[in-house]
C-alpha positions in Angstrom: 3.7 7.2 -1.1 6.2 5.7 -3.5 4.4 6.9 -6.5 4.3 10.5 -5.2 7.9 10.4 -4.1 9.1 9.4 -7.6 7.8 12.7 -9.0 10.2 15.6 -9.0 9.9 19.3 -9.7 11.9 22.1 -11.3 11.9 25.6 -12.6 13.0 28.9 -11.1 16.0 29.7 -13.2 18.2 28.6 -16.0 21.1 28.0 -13.7 19.2 25.3 -11.8 18.7 27.5 -8.8 22.4 27.2 -7.9 23.0 30.8 -6.9 23.4 31.5 -3.2 23.8 28.7 -0.6 24.5 25.2 -1.7 24.7 21.8 -0.1 22.1 20.2 2.2 19.3 22.4 3.5 19.6 23.8 7.0 16.6 23.4 9.3 15.5 27.1 8.9 15.7 26.8 5.1 13.6 23.7 5.1 11.0 25.1 7.5 10.6 28.3 5.5 10.3 26.5 2.2 7.6 24.1 3.6 5.7 27.1 5.0 5.9 29.1 1.8 4.8 26.2 -0.5 1.8 25.5 1.8 0.9 29.2 1.9 0.6 29.1 -1.9 -1.4 25.9 -1.9 1.4 23.7 -3.3 1.1 20.3 -1.8 -0.2 21.7 1.5 0.0 19.4 4.6 -1.8 20.0 7.9 1.5 19.5 9.9 4.9 21.2 9.2 6.4 18.0 10.5 5.0 16.1 7.6 6.9 18.2 5.1 10.1 18.0 7.2 9.9 14.3 7.6 9.1 13.7 3.9 12.3 15.5 3.0 14.5 13.5 5.4 13.0 10.1 4.7 11.4 9.6 1.3 13.3 12.2 -0.7 16.7 11.4 0.9 16.3 7.7 0.5 15.3 8.1 -3.2 18.4 10.2 -3.8 16.4 13.3 -4.5 17.6 15.6 -1.7 20.1 17.6 -4.0 17.2 18.3 -6.4 14.9 19.6 -3.5 17.8 21.5 -1.9 17.9 23.7 -5.1 14.1 23.7 -5.5 13.4 24.8 -2.0 16.1 27.6 -2.1 14.3 28.8 -5.2 11.0 28.8 -3.3 12.6 30.8 -0.5 13.8 33.5 -3.0 10.3 33.8 -4.5 8.6 37.2 -3.9 5.1 35.8 -4.6 3.2 32.7 -5.4 3.7 33.0 -9.2 7.5 32.9 -8.6 7.2 30.0 -6.2 5.0 28.1 -8.7 7.6 28.8 -11.3 10.2 26.9 -9.2 7.9 23.9 -9.8 7.7 24.6 -13.5 4.0 25.5 -13.0 1.7 28.5 -12.6 -1.2 29.0 -10.1 -3.6 29.6 -13.0 -2.6 26.5 -14.9 -5.3 23.9 -15.6 -5.5 20.6 -13.8 -4.3 17.2 -15.0 -5.4 13.7 -14.4 -4.4 10.1 -15.2 -4.9 10.7 -18.9 -1.9 13.1 -19.0 0.9 11.9 -21.2 4.1 12.5 -19.3 7.3 13.3 -21.2 11.0 14.1 -20.9 12.9 17.0 -22.3 16.4 15.9 -21.8 16.8 15.4 -18.1 13.7 17.4 -17.3 10.5 15.5 -16.4 7.1 16.8 -17.0 4.6 14.8 -14.9 1.1 15.0 -13.5 0.9 14.8 -9.7 -2.4 13.2 -8.9 -2.3 14.4 -5.3 -3.1 18.0 -6.4 -3.7 17.4 -10.1 -1.0 19.8 -11.3 1.7 19.4 -13.9 5.2 19.9 -12.5 8.6 19.9 -14.2 11.6 18.3 -12.4 15.3 18.8 -13.3 16.5 15.2 -12.7 20.1 16.3 -13.5 20.3 18.1 -10.2 20.3 14.7 -8.5 22.5 13.1 -11.0 19.6 11.2 -12.5 17.9 10.9 -15.9 14.3 11.2 -16.9 12.2 8.2 -18.0 8.4 7.9 -18.4 6.8 5.0 -16.5 5.1 2.2 -18.3 1.6 0.9 -18.3 -1.1 2.6 -16.3 1.4 5.1 -14.8 2.2 6.8 -18.1 1.1 10.1 -16.6 4.3 10.0 -14.5 7.8 10.9 -15.7 10.4 9.8 -13.1 13.9 10.9 -12.1 15.8 7.6 -12.3 19.0 5.9 -13.3 17.3 4.5 -16.4 14.7 2.2 -17.8 14.4 -1.5 -16.9 12.2 -4.6 -17.5 11.3 -7.8 -15.8 14.8 -9.2 -16.3 16.3 -6.6 -14.1 17.8 -8.0 -10.8 18.0 -6.0 -7.6 21.6 -4.9 -7.0 23.8 -2.6 -5.0 25.5 0.6 -6.2 27.7 1.4 -3.3 25.2 2.1 -0.5 22.3 2.4 -2.8 19.9 -0.5 -3.5 18.6 -0.5 -7.0 15.3 -2.2 -8.1 12.8 -2.0 -11.0 9.3 -0.5 -10.7 7.0 0.1 -13.6 9.8 0.2 -16.1 12.1 2.6 -14.3 15.1 1.9 -11.9 14.2 2.9 -8.4 16.9 4.1 -6.0 16.8 3.2 -2.3 19.7 5.0 -0.7 20.3 2.9 2.4 22.8 5.4 3.9 21.1 8.7 3.3 18.0 8.4 5.5 18.6 5.2 7.4 22.4 5.1 8.1 22.5 1.6 6.5 24.6 0.0 3.8 23.6 -2.2 0.8 24.5 -5.9 0.6 24.0 -8.1 -2.4 23.1 -11.8 -1.8 21.4 -14.7 -3.5 18.0 -13.0 -3.0 19.0 -9.8 -4.7 20.0 -6.8 -2.5 19.0 -5.5 0.9 19.8 -2.6 3.2 21.5 -3.8 6.4 23.3 -2.4 9.4 26.9 -1.1 9.2 28.1 -2.5 12.5 30.4 -5.6 12.2 28.3 -7.3 14.9 25.9 -9.8 13.4 22.5 -10.4 15.1 19.4 -12.6 15.1 16.6 -10.6 13.5 13.9 -12.5 15.4 15.6 -12.5 18.8 17.4 -9.2 18.9 16.1 -6.8 21.6 16.2 -3.2 20.2 17.6 -0.7 22.7 19.2 2.7 23.1 22.6 4.0 24.0 21.8 7.5 25.0 20.1 8.9 21.8 21.6 6.2 19.5 19.1 3.6 18.5 20.4 0.0 18.2 18.4 -2.3 15.9 19.0 -5.5 13.9 18.6 -5.0 10.2 19.1 -7.4 7.4 17.7 -10.6 6.0 14.9 -12.8 7.4 17.1 -14.4 10.0 20.6 -13.0 10.3 21.3 -9.3 10.1 23.8 -6.6 11.2 23.5 -4.3 14.1 22.5 -0.7 13.1 23.4 2.3 15.2 21.3 5.3 14.2 22.0 8.6 16.0 18.5 10.2 16.6 20.1 13.4 17.8 21.2 14.2 14.2 17.6 14.4 13.0 15.3 17.5 12.8 12.4 15.6 14.3 12.2 12.5 16.6 15.6 13.4 18.2 15.3 11.2 21.3 15.5 7.4 21.6 13.2 4.9 23.3 13.2 1.1 22.9 15.5 1.3 19.9 13.3 3.8 18.0 13.8 7.5 17.4 10.9 9.4 19.1 10.0 13.0 19.8 12.3 14.7 22.4 9.4 16.7 23.9 5.9 15.8 25.2 4.1 19.1 24.8 2.3 17.9 21.7 2.0 14.8 19.5 0.9 14.5 15.8 -1.0 17.8 16.2 -2.1 20.0 13.3 -0.6 23.4 12.7 -2.5 26.2 14.6 -2.7 30.0 14.7 -1.6 32.0 17.7 -2.6 35.5 16.6 -0.7 36.3 13.4 1.9 33.6 14.0 1.8 30.0 13.2 2.5 27.3 15.7 3.7 23.8 14.6 4.4 20.7 16.6 8.0 19.7 15.8 9.8 17.0 17.8 7.1 17.0 20.5 7.2 20.8 21.1 5.2 23.7 19.8 7.4 26.0 17.8 6.2 29.5 16.7 6.9 31.0 13.3 6.4 34.7 12.5 4.5 34.6 9.2 4.9 38.4 8.6 8.5 38.4 9.6 9.1 35.6 7.1 7.6 37.7 4.3 4.1 36.2 4.3 0.7 37.4 5.4 -0.7 36.5 8.9 -1.6 33.0 9.9 -4.9 31.6 8.5 -7.0 28.8 10.0 -7.9 26.2 7.4 -10.1 23.1 7.3 -7.2 20.9 8.4 -4.8 22.9 10.6 -3.4 26.3 9.6 -1.0 28.0 7.3 0.7 31.3 6.9 -1.0 33.6 4.4 0.4 34.0 0.9 3.8 35.7 0.5 3.4 39.5 0.8 3.9 40.1 -2.9 1.0 37.8 -4.0 
């Protein structure tokens, strides 16, 4: 997962897709972007919840949410799959790539091969305040959005609430606050994400629990940590709390693939089936696929 998450896309327009709404994506914007990319065969996943969770966990913790906010808004403006592919700096008719691809940087833009679907994508790292660096060794097919290059002498450190480490020659960001509600603490062993509550706790003995929909856990070192209070209600999925963990609020479905209900698509989100009007969202009717279902391609395709 880490390898895929360090790859980032761009395209759409010279202004970086900044026209229209800005700031963090709203739920409806994220849902629509996930449905539209899947409809065009761009990184399709059998569950809408996979795409939503990926945005809120991996992308946010890696400091990439601002980049994808602009990218997904570009996707939602696309009239057809060609325009949506262009948001990713690609084209539906482009040839495939593999591990022999030589990644490169053009300023802050990263041209990289995604081995999940074997396509070349271009990512504007500047949208997330990052630079472009090509990975070293066997991962030279990947250009990464990063704070810079590094080597074996690099020591883990904190940058405010971000934990910085080194992986395959590039600095990797772990934003403790963005996805986990934690803070970064430097110690003799490097740096770690830990709870923000002033109450210390015994990592091995602490009993995780809930206060309403707030999950209380003990996060930190191997023995002593700090209490973390994470409000599950602020999430798009897993908005309830049980035994100190964020869990689905409903029990109508669990980990189920997308499915078609007539022309509409139904997706299991937060333990409940939610219905999406594919045609009303500018796409063709729902199509059953090998794994799950997807809206048909945008109407202009």
